[in-house]
N, C-alpha and C positions, 0 to 999 in steps of 0.2 A: 867581475867577469872580464877576461881579456877581450880586446876588440881589435880586429884588423881594420885599418882605415886605408882606403884607396881613393885617390883623387886623380882624375884625368880630365884634360881639357881638349876639346876638338872643335874645329870649324867645319860646317857643312854648307855646301851650295845646293840649290834645288836639284841639280843633276846628280849629286853624289849619293851613292847608296850606302856608304860607310864612311865614318869620320877619319880624318887624318889627325893623329895624336900630336899635340903640340908639346906637352910634357906630362909626365906621370910621376907621382911620388907615392911610395908605399911606406906606411908607418904601422908598426905592429908592436903590441906589448907582449914581449916574450915570443917564443916560437910556437906556431900552431899550424896544423895542416890546413890546406885550402878548405873553405866551407861554402856551401850553397845556401843563399839566403832563402828564408821562408817567403819573404814579401819583397816585391819590386814596387816602389812608390814612384810613379811618373808625375813630374811636376813641370807642366808647360809654364814658361815665364815670359811676360812682355811688359816692360816698364813697371816693375814692382819693387823699386829700390827701397820704398818705405816699409815694406812688409816681408820681403823674402827672407831676411836674416832671422826674424822672429819666427816665421813659419818653419824654417829649417830646424831651428832649435826645438820646436814642438814635435816635429816629425822624428828627430833624433832621440827624443825622450820616450818614444813608444817602445813597449817591451817585446819587440819581435826582431829576430835576426833579419836584417833587411839591406837592400841596396836602394839608394836614392838616385834616381835618374832625372837630372835637371836639364831642360831644353830651353835655352834662351833664344827667343824668336826675334833676334836682332834689336834688342832694347837700345834706347837712346838716352835714358835718364840716369845712367850710372849703374844700373843693375848688372850689366855685362862686366864692368870693371870689378864690382864687388865679388862676383862669382869667380872671376879669374884669381882673386886673392884668397879664395877659400881652399887653402892647401892642406888643411887638417881639420877633419870634422869634429875632433875633440875641442876645438876652439869654440864651437857652438855652445858647449856646456861649460865654458870657462875652465877647462881642464879637469872637470869632474868626470868620474867613470861613466862610460856609456852603459845604459841598462841592458843592452844586447849588442852583439856584433853588428857593425854598420859600415858600409862603404858608400862612397859618393862618386858619381860620374857626371860631369857637366859637359853638355854638347852645345855648340853655338851655331845657329843658322846664320848664314851670311846675308840673307834677305828675310823680311817679314813674310811668313807663309801661313800663319794662322794656327789656332789651337789644334785642329784636327791633324794637320801635317806634323806638328810638334809631337803629338802622341804617336803617330805612325813612325816617326824617326826613333823615338824611345823604344818602341816595341821590338825593333831590330836588335836591341842591346839587353833585353830582359833575360835574366837567368834565374829568377825566383820561381817558386812553386805557384804563387798567387801574384796578381797584378792589381794595383789600386791606383786610381787617378785622383790627384790632389791639385786644386787650384793654388796659385801662388799668393793669393790674398789671405785674409784671416776670416773670411765668411764661413768656412768649414773647419771644424776642429778635429785635429788628429786624435783627440781623446775618444773619438767615436770609432777608432780602428777596431777595438775588441768586438763590438757588436757587428761591425761590418764583416769581420773575418769569421765569426763564430759559425754561421751556416756553412761556410766553405770547409772549415776545420773539422766539423762533425759529419761532413758528407751529405748534408741536407740540400745543398744547392751548388750549382756550377757558376752562377752569376748572382751578385747581390747589389741591389740599388739602395742607396741611403736616401730616404724620403724626408723632405722638409715639411710634409703635410700630413703625416700619420699621427695618430693620437692627439696630443695637444700641440698644435703647430706653433713654432716660434717665429715663423715668417709672417709679418704683418701684411694685411691686404693692400695691394697696389696694382698698378697696371702690369707690373712684372708677374705678380701672382696670378692675375686673371689670364695673362698670355700663356703662362706655364700650364695652367689647367686646360685651356683650349687645345694647346699643342699635345698635351698628354692624352686628352680624350681622342683627338684625331689619330694619334699613334696607336692607341688601344684598339680603335675601330679597325685599323689596317693590320695590326699584328695579332689581334685576339688575346692580348694580354690584359691584365687588370691593374696596371700600375697607377700609383697616385702622383708620381713625380718622375716623368721620363727625362726631363731636362736637368736633373740633378748632376752636379759634378761628381759626387761620390758613387763610383761604380767599381766593384771589385770582381775579379774573374779568376778562375783557374787559368793558368798561363796558356795552356794548349787551346783553350776555347777562343781567346781573343787573338792569339797569334795566328790562328787558322783562318781569320777573316780577311777578305779583300776589301779595303776601305778606300774611298775616293774623296770624301769631303775634307777640305783643308781648313775650313773655318767653323762657324757655329752650326753648320749642318751635320757635324760629327755626331752629336748626341742622338738625333733621330735615326741616322744611318746605322750606327752600331746597334741600336735597339732593334731595328727592323731585321738586321742580319742575324742577331742572336736569336730572336724569336723564330726565324726561319730554320735555324739549326736544331730546334727542338730540345735545347738544353733547359735545365731546371733553373728558374729565376725566382728570387724572392726579394722582398723589401724589408728594411728595418728602419725604425725612426732614428733621425739624427738631429743634432742641434744646428742652428743656423743664425748667423749674425750679419744681416745684409748691410752693405755699405752704400754710400751715395755716389753720385757722379763726381762730386767735389773730392771724394776720397779715392777716386780712381776706377769706379765701376765702368766697364767697357762695353757691355752688350747694349745694343740700340734696338729701337722698334723695328728697323729694317731686318734685323736678324730673325725676327719672328716669321717673316714671309719666306726667308731662306729655309728655315726649319720646316715650315708647312710644305713648301715645294719638295724638300727632300723626302718627307713622309709620303707624299703622293707619288714621287718618282720611284721610290723603292717598292711601293705597293703596286703600281701599274706594271712595272717591269718584272715583278715577281711572278706574274701570270705566265710569263715566258721563261721557263726554267733554263733555257739555253742562253739567256742574257745574264751576264754577270753584272750586278749593280753594286 
């Protein structure tokens, strides 16, 4: 299959609503008309030089026509430089044919603004039918994309969460697991959902659902905020089991215990303000 490959690089400041293109290279095998990706994969990145290249290879191998939107959140470990050199996505597969059309756009924040803001930046550039959020480490496997997209493709759901705790969980018990379960329970009480893993990275949406939301959380409050606002919208939400390979702090894990309090406050904030429909939260 021929593949159109697009790479563009842009730098964003907090006040900018659209990127300024630094350079753009188009590479195509043969001539083909413009195509619309089925899937937009959003990858927020901050200091992941050890994993980002392997992660991008795994995403490129997935069998869906897609665009990969990478948002570097002002990395300082060499990730930024690596992404600037990624001028041809076929390099990810050592010149082997791509399994489906793929294009890559890389955006660069000029200051560190957090995962939530990185996702919001990427949403302004989404052109796919569906949107999927992918962390830049290797804890979540792109091999799970087929089961995440299946309920969307069949029209059974508008939003799909990939749960680490359904069926036979692969996530070992730890304070992270306990915190996730407490936060999920609190979120369920406020949203009347029955999720098993609200804090999961893997969330897939019909594009118009997520692009229609007004989001404010810039950092790890993003997960409970988007869950609350999706629940309020009355869309169909389902969960599917996914694999999970947790990493240690020595390996680069970034979430801290303080983030649990931020998430809990976000849950309560969205729930309290929800009572006043005139307040946009």
